[in-house]
N, C-alpha and C positions, 0 to 999 in steps of 0.2 A: 614397134612401140604399141602400147595398148590404145584402143580407141576411146576418145573422150566425147561421148554423145552429148554432154551438156553444152558443148560449144556450138552445136548445130543451131542454125537460125538466129544467131546472135547479131547478125548484121542489120539489114534494113527490114526486118520483119514488121509488117504493119498490123495493128490490132484488128481483130474481127469485129465488125459493128452490126452486120445483119444478124438478127436473132437466129435464123436458120443455120447460118454458118457457125455461130457460137455453139449451137447444140452439136453440130457435126464435129466440131473440134474438141468437144469434151472428152477427156481420156477415159472416163468410166461412165458412159451413158447408162442410165437405168433401163432404157428401152432402146431398141436399135433405130427406130424411126420416129419422127414427129407424126402426129395424126395429120391427115390431109387438111382438116379444118384449121388446125393450129398454123400450118404452113401458109394457108391463104390469109389468115389474120396477120401474120408477120409481114407478108409482102405488102398488104394494104396499109398497115401501120407505118411501115418504113417510108412509104412515099409521102406521107403527111406528118412525119414524126415531129417536125418543128412547130406544129400547131400547139397553141397554149393548152387547149382542152381537147381531149379525144376520148370518146366512149367506145369501148369494145364490148360487143354483145355476143355471147355464146350460150348455147343451151346448158342447163345444169349438167355438170359432169363432162363438159366439153374441154376440160383441161385449162381453165382460165388461170390457175395458179402458176403453172409452168409458163404460160404466155406472159404473165406479169413479171415473173422473175427474170426471164430472158430479156424482156424489154428493159428492165432495170440494169441488167448486166451490159446491155448494148449502150446504155447511156454512159456507164463508167468507161467502157472501152473507147467510146467516141470522145471522151474528155469534156462532156457537157457539164459535169458537176456531180455532186453527191446524189446517191439514189436511196430513196426511202420507200419501203413497201408497208402500207398501212392495212390493218385488219380491224374489224369491229370489236374483237375481244381477245383476251390472252390465249384462249383455247385455239382460236383460228391462227393466231400468230405462231404458236408452237407447231401447228400443222404445216404452215408455210415454211418454217425453218427446216422441218424434217424433209420437205420436198426439195428445198434448196440443197440440203446435205446430200440427198440422193443424186442430184444433178452435179454435185461437186462444186457448187458456187460458194464463195466466201460470204459469210453473213456476220452481222453484229446485232446485239439486242439492246445496247445502251448508246444513246446519242453521243456520249463522251468517248466511245471506243475509238482509239486512234486509227485503226484500220478503216473504219467508216469515214472519219474525218479526212483521211488521206486518200479517199476515193478508191479504196481497194476492196471494200466489202459493202454489201447491201444491208442497210439497216432495216430489220423487220420488227415492227412494233405495233402497238395499238393506236387507233385513231386518237384516243384520249391523250396519249403521250405528246402528240404534236399540238392538238387543239385544246388548250386550256389556258387560263389566265396567268399561270406561272410556268408556261412552257419553256423548257431549256433551249428550244429553237428560237426563242425571242418573242416578246410581245411589245408592241409600241408603248413606250413609257415604262417598260420593265427593266429589271436588272441585267438580263441577258441580251447581248447584241444579237440582232437577227442573223440567222444562218442562211447562207445562199445555198439553194438546192437545185440540182439539175433536173431530176425527175421525182415526182411523187406518184406512186401507184396506189390507188384506192381500191382495195379488193372488196367485193360484195358491197358495192357503193351504196345501194339503197339501205342496207342494214346499218352502214356506218353513219348515215344521215341522222338516225335517231340519236346517236351519241353527240352529234353536232348541236342539235336543238337543245339537248340536255345541258351541254356545256355553256350555252348562252342563255340559260334560264336560271334566274336567281329564285330559289324556292325557300321561303321563310316559313318554317313549320309553326303550328299553332302555339307551341310551348316556347318559342324563341322570344327574347326580350323585345324585339322590334315588331312582333306581330300585332299586339294589341294597340300600341301607339299608331301604327299604320291604319288599323281598322277604325280607331277613334277619329283619325284625321279625315277619313272619307265617309264617316257613318251617314251623314245626311245625303250625300250623293248616292251611296249604295242603296239606302232605304228608298229613295225616290225612283230608282230603277226597278226595284221589286220589293215590296214590303214583305211578301211571303219568303222570298229567297233570303232577304236580310235576316228575318227571324230564324231561319234554318241555320244560317252562318253564325249568328251571334250566340245561339244555343248549342252549337256543335252538332246539329242534327243534319243528316243526309249530306249529300255532296253537291249542294247548290253551288253555282259559279256565277259571279257577277263581275263584269268588267267595270273597273273604275272609269267613269266617263272621261273621254280624252281632254275635255276642257278643264275638268277638276285636276287631272293628273299634270297636265302641262303647266297650268297656272301655279301649281304648288310644287313644282319639280325641285325648286331650291330647298323647300322645307323637307322634302323627302331625302334629298342629298344630305342635309344636316342631320337627319334622323339616322340614316343608314351608314354613313361614313365611319362613325365610331365602331361599328360592328364588322368592319371589313375583314378582320382577322378572327371573327368569333367562331366560325366553324368551317368545315371543308368546302361546303358549297360557296360560302362567301369568298373564301380565299381563291378558289379556282375560277369563279365567275365574275366577281366584282370588277376586276381589271378589264374585262371584256365589254362590259355594258355601262360602266359609270359615265363615260363621256357621251353616251347617247341616251341617258336617262329620260330626258323630256320626250323622246320619240317612242319610248317603250310602251308596251301594252301591259297593264297591271290587272290581274284577276284575283279577286278575293274568293276563297272557298272556306268551308268549315274546317278544313284540314291545314290550310296555310295560305300564304300570300305569294303569288307568282308574278315575277317581273321579267319580261323578255322583249327584245326588239322585234319589230315586224319581220325582219330578216336578220340572220346572224351577221354581225359586222366582221366578216372573215378577214377584212383588211387589217384587223388588229394583229393577225398572225402573218407578218410579211413573208416568212419562209414558205408558207403555203400559197398565199395570194400571188407572190411573185416568182414562184418556182418556174423554171424555164418550160417544163413540160408537166402537164397533169393528165394522168391516164386513169379513167374510171372503168373498172371491170364490173359488168353487170350481167344478170341473166336476161332473158329475152322478154323484158317487161315493156309494155307499149308506151309508157309515159315516163319521161325523164325530167319533167318540170322541176322536181324537187332539187335536182342538181343546180338549177339556176337560183332558186330561192335560198337554198341553204349554203351553197358553196360559191355562189357568184360565177358559175361557169358561163361561158359564152353560148347563148342559145343558138346562134347560127352555126357554130362549130359542132354543137351536140346534135343538131337536126339530122345529120347524115352519119350514122355510126359505122364503125368498122365491124364487119361480120364475115363469117365464112360464106362461101358461095351457096352452100346448101344447109338447111336446118334439119336434115334427116338424121343427125347424130344424137337425137334425143332418145333416152331409154324408153322402153315399151311400157305403156300404162293402160289399164282398163279403169275408167272413171265412172262410178255409179253413184247415184243419189237415191237411197231407199225410198224416201218420201215421194220423189218424182215417179217411182215405179208403182208405189201403192201408198196412198195417203194414210192408210190404216196401219202401216207397219210401225211397231212400237220401238222406241230407242232402246228399251231394255232388251229386246230380242236381238238387236245388233250387238249389244255388249256381250250377250251370251255367245253369239256367233264368233265374235272376235276372240274370246277366251278359248273356245273350242278349236278354232283354226290354229291358234298358237300351240296347242297341245297335239295337233295332228288329227283332230276329229273333225273332218270336213262334212260328213253326212249328218252329224248331230245325234248319233246314237249312243254317245258316251264312251265309245271305244276308238282308239287311234286307228285310222285307216290310211294315213299319209305321214310324210315326214313333218315334224314340228317346224314351225316358222316363227320368225319374230314379227310381232305386231306392234306398231308404234301409233299412239294416239296423241294428237296435238289439241290442246284445249286453251282457251284464252285467259283463264284465271284459276286461282286456287279453288274457289267454290265449284267451278265447272268440272274440276277433277274428282270431286267427291263421289259421283255415281260410278266412277270407274275403279275406285279403290278396291272393292271386293274382287275384281278380276285382275288387278295389276300386280306385277312383280316389283315394279319400281315406279315412283312418281318423282320426276326430276325437274329441278329448277336450274337456273343458269349456273349457280355455284358448283353443283355436283354433276354438271353435264358431261364433262370430259371423261370421268371414270365410268359413267353410265353408258356412254357411246362405245367406249372400248369394250365393255362387257357385251354389248349387242354384237360387236364385230367378231367376238370370239365364242359366243354361245348361240344356241337355238332354243326355240320354245318359250320365249319370254314375251310378255305384254307390258310395254313400258309407256307411261304417260309423260309427255313433255308439256310443261306449263309455259304458255306464251312464247314459244320458240318456233316461229314460222319461217325464220331465215337463219343463216349462219351455222347450220349443222348439216353434216354429210352423213348419210346412212347408206353406204354402197353395198351392193350384192345382198348376201344373206342377212346383213344387219337389219334390213327391213323389207319384207315381202308384201305386207298388208299395211297400208297407211290410212289412218282415219282422221279426218278433220271434224272436230265436234265444236263448231262455232268459230267465229272470227273475233279478233281482239277488239275491245271497245276502247275509245280514247281514255287515257288515264289522267292527264293533266287538266287543270281547270280550263285553260285556254282551248285545248283540243276538244274538250267536251262541249264547250260553248260553240265552237265552230261546227262540230258535228250536228248539234241541235239546230243551228241556224241554217244548215244546208241539207237537212234531212230529206232524202229522196231525190236530191239533185244529182245530175250526172257526175259532178265533181266528186262527191262522196262515194257514189257507186263505183267509179273508176278506182278509187283508193281501196275499196273493199275487194274488188276483183284482183287487184295487184297483190294484196295480202294472201288471198286464196291461192293464186298461182304460185306465189313464193312457197307457201306451205305444201302444195301438191308436189313441188320439185324436190322435196327432201329425200325421197326414196329411190331416185334413179340418178346414177352418176355417169353413165355413158351409154352408147348405142346398144351394147350387149346386156345391159341391166334390164330388169323388169320389176314392176311393183304395182299391185292393185291398189286403187284409191277409193275410199268410201267417204262421201260428203253427207254429214248428218244434219238434220234440221231443215226447216222450210227455207230459211234465208239462203243457205248454201244450195239447196235444191233449185231455187230460182235462178242462180248463177248459171246453171247448166240447161235451163229450159227457155229462158226469155231471150229473144234475139238481140235486144239492145245490150244485154249483159254479156252474152256469148261473144259479141264482136269486140269486146274489150280484152279478151285473152290474146296471147301471142298466136301466130299462124300455126306453129307446130302443135300447141295445145288444142287449138280449135280443131285440127285434123283428128287428134286422138279423141276429143269429145264427140266429134261426128260419128266415128266408128263405134264408140261406146254407146251412143244413143241408138244406133241401128240394132245393136244387140239388146239394149234395154227394151226396145219395142216388142221383141219376141216374148218378154216375160212381164210386160206391163199388166198390172192388176193382180199378179200372182203373189204368193206368200214368200216367207223367208227361205224356203227350200230352193226356190228358183235363184235367189241371190247366191246361195251356197253353190249351186251348180255352175253359175256363171263364173264365180271366183275360182272354182276348182278347174274349170276348163282353161282359164287364163294361167293360173299358177302351174298347171301341168304342162304348159307350153305346147298346147295343141297346135300342130303344124298349120292347120287351116287358119287359125287366128293369127299366128306369127306371120304367115305369108301376107295376109290381107293388111295387117297392121303396118308392115314394112312398106307395102305398096302405097298405102295412104300417105305416109310421110316422105316417101322417096322424092317427090317433086316439090315438097314444101320449101319455100325460100323465106329468108328473113325479110322483114319489112325494110324497104330501102330507106325510109325516113322514119324517125321516131317522133312522137307527139310532144311538143312543148306548148303547154297551154298559154294563151296570150295573157291571161290574168297573172300568171306566175312571172312572166317577163315584166309586166307593168309593176307588179309589187316590188320586185328587186330594183328596177330602175328608179322607182319613186323613192324607195328608202335610201339608195345611194345618193340621190340628189339632196334629200333632206339632211343627210349627215353633213353635207358641206354647206348647209344653210339655204338651199334653193327649194324651200317648201312650196312655193307657188308652182314652180315647174314640176315638182313631185306630184302635186294634185292633178295637174293636167295630164300626166301619164295615164291616168285611169279613164279619161273621158272616152277615148275611142273604144276601148275594150268594153266599157259599160254599155255604150250604144250598140255594140255589135252582138252582145250575148242575148240569147232568147230565154235563158234561165232566170226567172224573176228573183228567186232566192239568192242566186249568185250576184245579180245586179245590185240588190239591196246590200249585200255583204260588202261588195266593192265600194259602194257609195259611202258606207260607214268609214272605210279606210281613207277614202278621198276627203271626207269631211274632217278627219283628224289632221290632215296636212293643211287644209284651208284655214283651220282655226288659228294657225300661227300668224296669219296676216289679216283675216277677216272673220271674226267670231260669229257675226250675224249670218253671213253667207254659209258658214259651216252648219249652223242650226237649220237653215232652210234645206240644205242638201240632206241632212239627217231626217227631216220630216218626210221628204220624198222617199228616203230609204225605208222608213217604217211602213210605208204603204205597200212596198214590195216584199218585205221580209219582217215579220213581227218579232223576230228574235234579235234584231240589231238593237243598239243602244236607243233608249228613249230620249228624245230631245229635252233640253233643259226646261222648257215650258210644259212638258208632259204631252199626253195624247188623250183626246176625248175618246172614251170607249165607243167602239162601233156597235151599232145595233144589229143583232143577228136576226135575220128573217127566216121563217120556216118556208120550206118548199110547198108548192100548191098541193101536190099529191105525192104522198110518201113513196108509194110503189113506183111511180113514174120517175121520181128523183133517184131512187135506188137503182132502177134499171139503167138510167142514163149514165150514172156514175160507173156501174160495173161494166157497161159496154165500152165506155171510154178508157177504162183502166186495164182490162184483160182481153186477150185475143182468143182464148180457148178455155175450156173447163179446167184443164190441168193448172194453168196459170192462176185461175180463180181460187182453186183449192189451196195451192201453195201460198198465194198471197194472203189469204185469210189465216192460214196456219202461221205464217211468218208474223203477221200482225198480232195474233194471240200470244205467240212466243214472247213478244215484247211487252205484254201487259204483266210485268213483274215489278211489284212495288218494293224494291230494295234500294239500298243506299247508292248503288252505282248506276241505276237505270231509271231514275225518276222521270227524266225528260223523255226517254224512249217510251215509257209507259203512258205518259200523258199524250204524246203524239199518236201512239197506237190507239188510244181511246178516242181521240178525235177522228181518226180514220175509220174506226168501227162505226161511229155515228153516221159518217158519210156512206158507208156500205149499206147501212139500214135505211138510208133515204132521209135522214134528219139533217137539218142545218146544224153544223157542228163547229165549235170554236173553242179557243183556249183563252178566256178573258184575262186570266192572271198573266199569261205570257204576252198577250197583245196590248195590255194597257199598263204594264208595270206594276202588277200586284193588286189591281182593282178588280175584284171578282173572283169566282171559283177557278179551279184548275181547268175543268172541262165543263162545257155547257152544250146540251142538246135541246133544240127547239122541236117539240113533238108535233105541234099543230100551229096553224096561222093564228 
């Protein structure tokens, strides 16, 4: 009789639940073996898989997508429940589906797909699909019943968090019917905060941002509710956001700008999405970034569970990078010369004589905004935004000799192999929302803001290498980026593997310090030609690098999340107390003042007078926080006794060496740009310039709520 192979294993066959075993059991594996790093991650994850929150950290290109997909399949096989794999955007979702197809895993793209609901397929979709006020997974008080989920995999978690904040922010544009009534309701309160900023907002000039004082917002929350509720279906933002924030409206932070009115909670009330909040397992896939605090504030992840991430045993699987900052090499190097160099390298002209002498390569430039892309347009083959990114990246993967500019895409894009051999970061993104701009202004120069900038830089630098065998040269343009590679306090904020690569790159840079553009050409050519001496030393430097055993969770992030969660259930006094310890323990005066403003907002619910007293103390530490209801008497600025002595003391206390001084001054002057997006940065830089020159320097308008000029230098006693 003929053999019936389909009957084999029909008896007591148990499902495979270890991810490594699942991979080994795939009938059509796209590659014969898992990487060692992936296997190590699987074993570590499996031991703690029942933890509610798990962070998995791997170097860029370490195979995180495969890791996440096999963990999702493990959940299905174990019978824990439905598995959802979330990405920041549709482009990355399509990439994840393609990877799952290569592995032979069943997937779905629609939450209503019966295979997904029957727990036979992994749903791969965007973060927005799950996290929105009309989510088909269910929202408290909504029309869809909450869906029970076994595992939620959040791919590129730090990139997905931007989507979370956007989903919980109600943005009312200037032309909306509710904008002017809101502005009129709080006109007096906003005017008292800053007469100048109010004038800018009311005349639609510049991008001034004023927070509505918490006492005005809280006391008139019912009026705001009555004003906004009729508009709940008026546009897409209202429809998707209003159900998420309406119940916490009195706790929200409202910010008025000339472009619109923003309303958002101090932390996203993620409990409004029970499917995510109560998922049995939540797994966050991230690159090797040193600070995961935002997972606590945005997603209410458990800080104790996040503190010890799952990592491979070694961090040596990072692709090879030479990282140079032209201004750190020679402060006289012009950005225009680097643009010419980039265009020539793309065409294969490495020595700059106008004739190709090497193979053409793809050069990718990342800029923070549209205006920042303008100087690159004469050299660029394409300037890509998010909407046309997919086609542009596919072109890079299939052709050579192109120079492509990406606008504000520091994460969520993969440029493997020849898709990018020279990556250039020309600036870091500036905060776009009114609330973010206000926070950045309040914490200018503080370690908190610096850490965020370093994180964005490291994310951007990781776009060009996807695995250990990949390589990509990186140029960091501008003084602000140069400082990231030269100042010890900034260098220490990079991941261990990136620090090792920066260290080797700096050794090479020392050999060409003070020289011209041709030395940079030579260094790049040596790297791109894969000189054996470089490759050997580079691999030796990273061979012993290990991942950090513990990740940093900032105490103020934990306090902010705990305070908000308490306030949501009416315990505002306890919420205020959550800030006391962290305020007392921080040495950063600007951060202390900022946290005291938050604490005062919760105190106001039970003791308005005490809230104002706390706010008065906050303004003494940070002039950018809310002005108390009674106002502030302008502080008298006194001139230094001897200008030269004051200047020398300031410079000695600020810079450790001449290179830091040159880069610091250049970075300061780069910020003196009087445009709509950078008014606060320009005023802060002008204040710093006065201090560099030995003058008593202040910002009376900022410090006293609109009383006085933007900047004031006292030249003599």
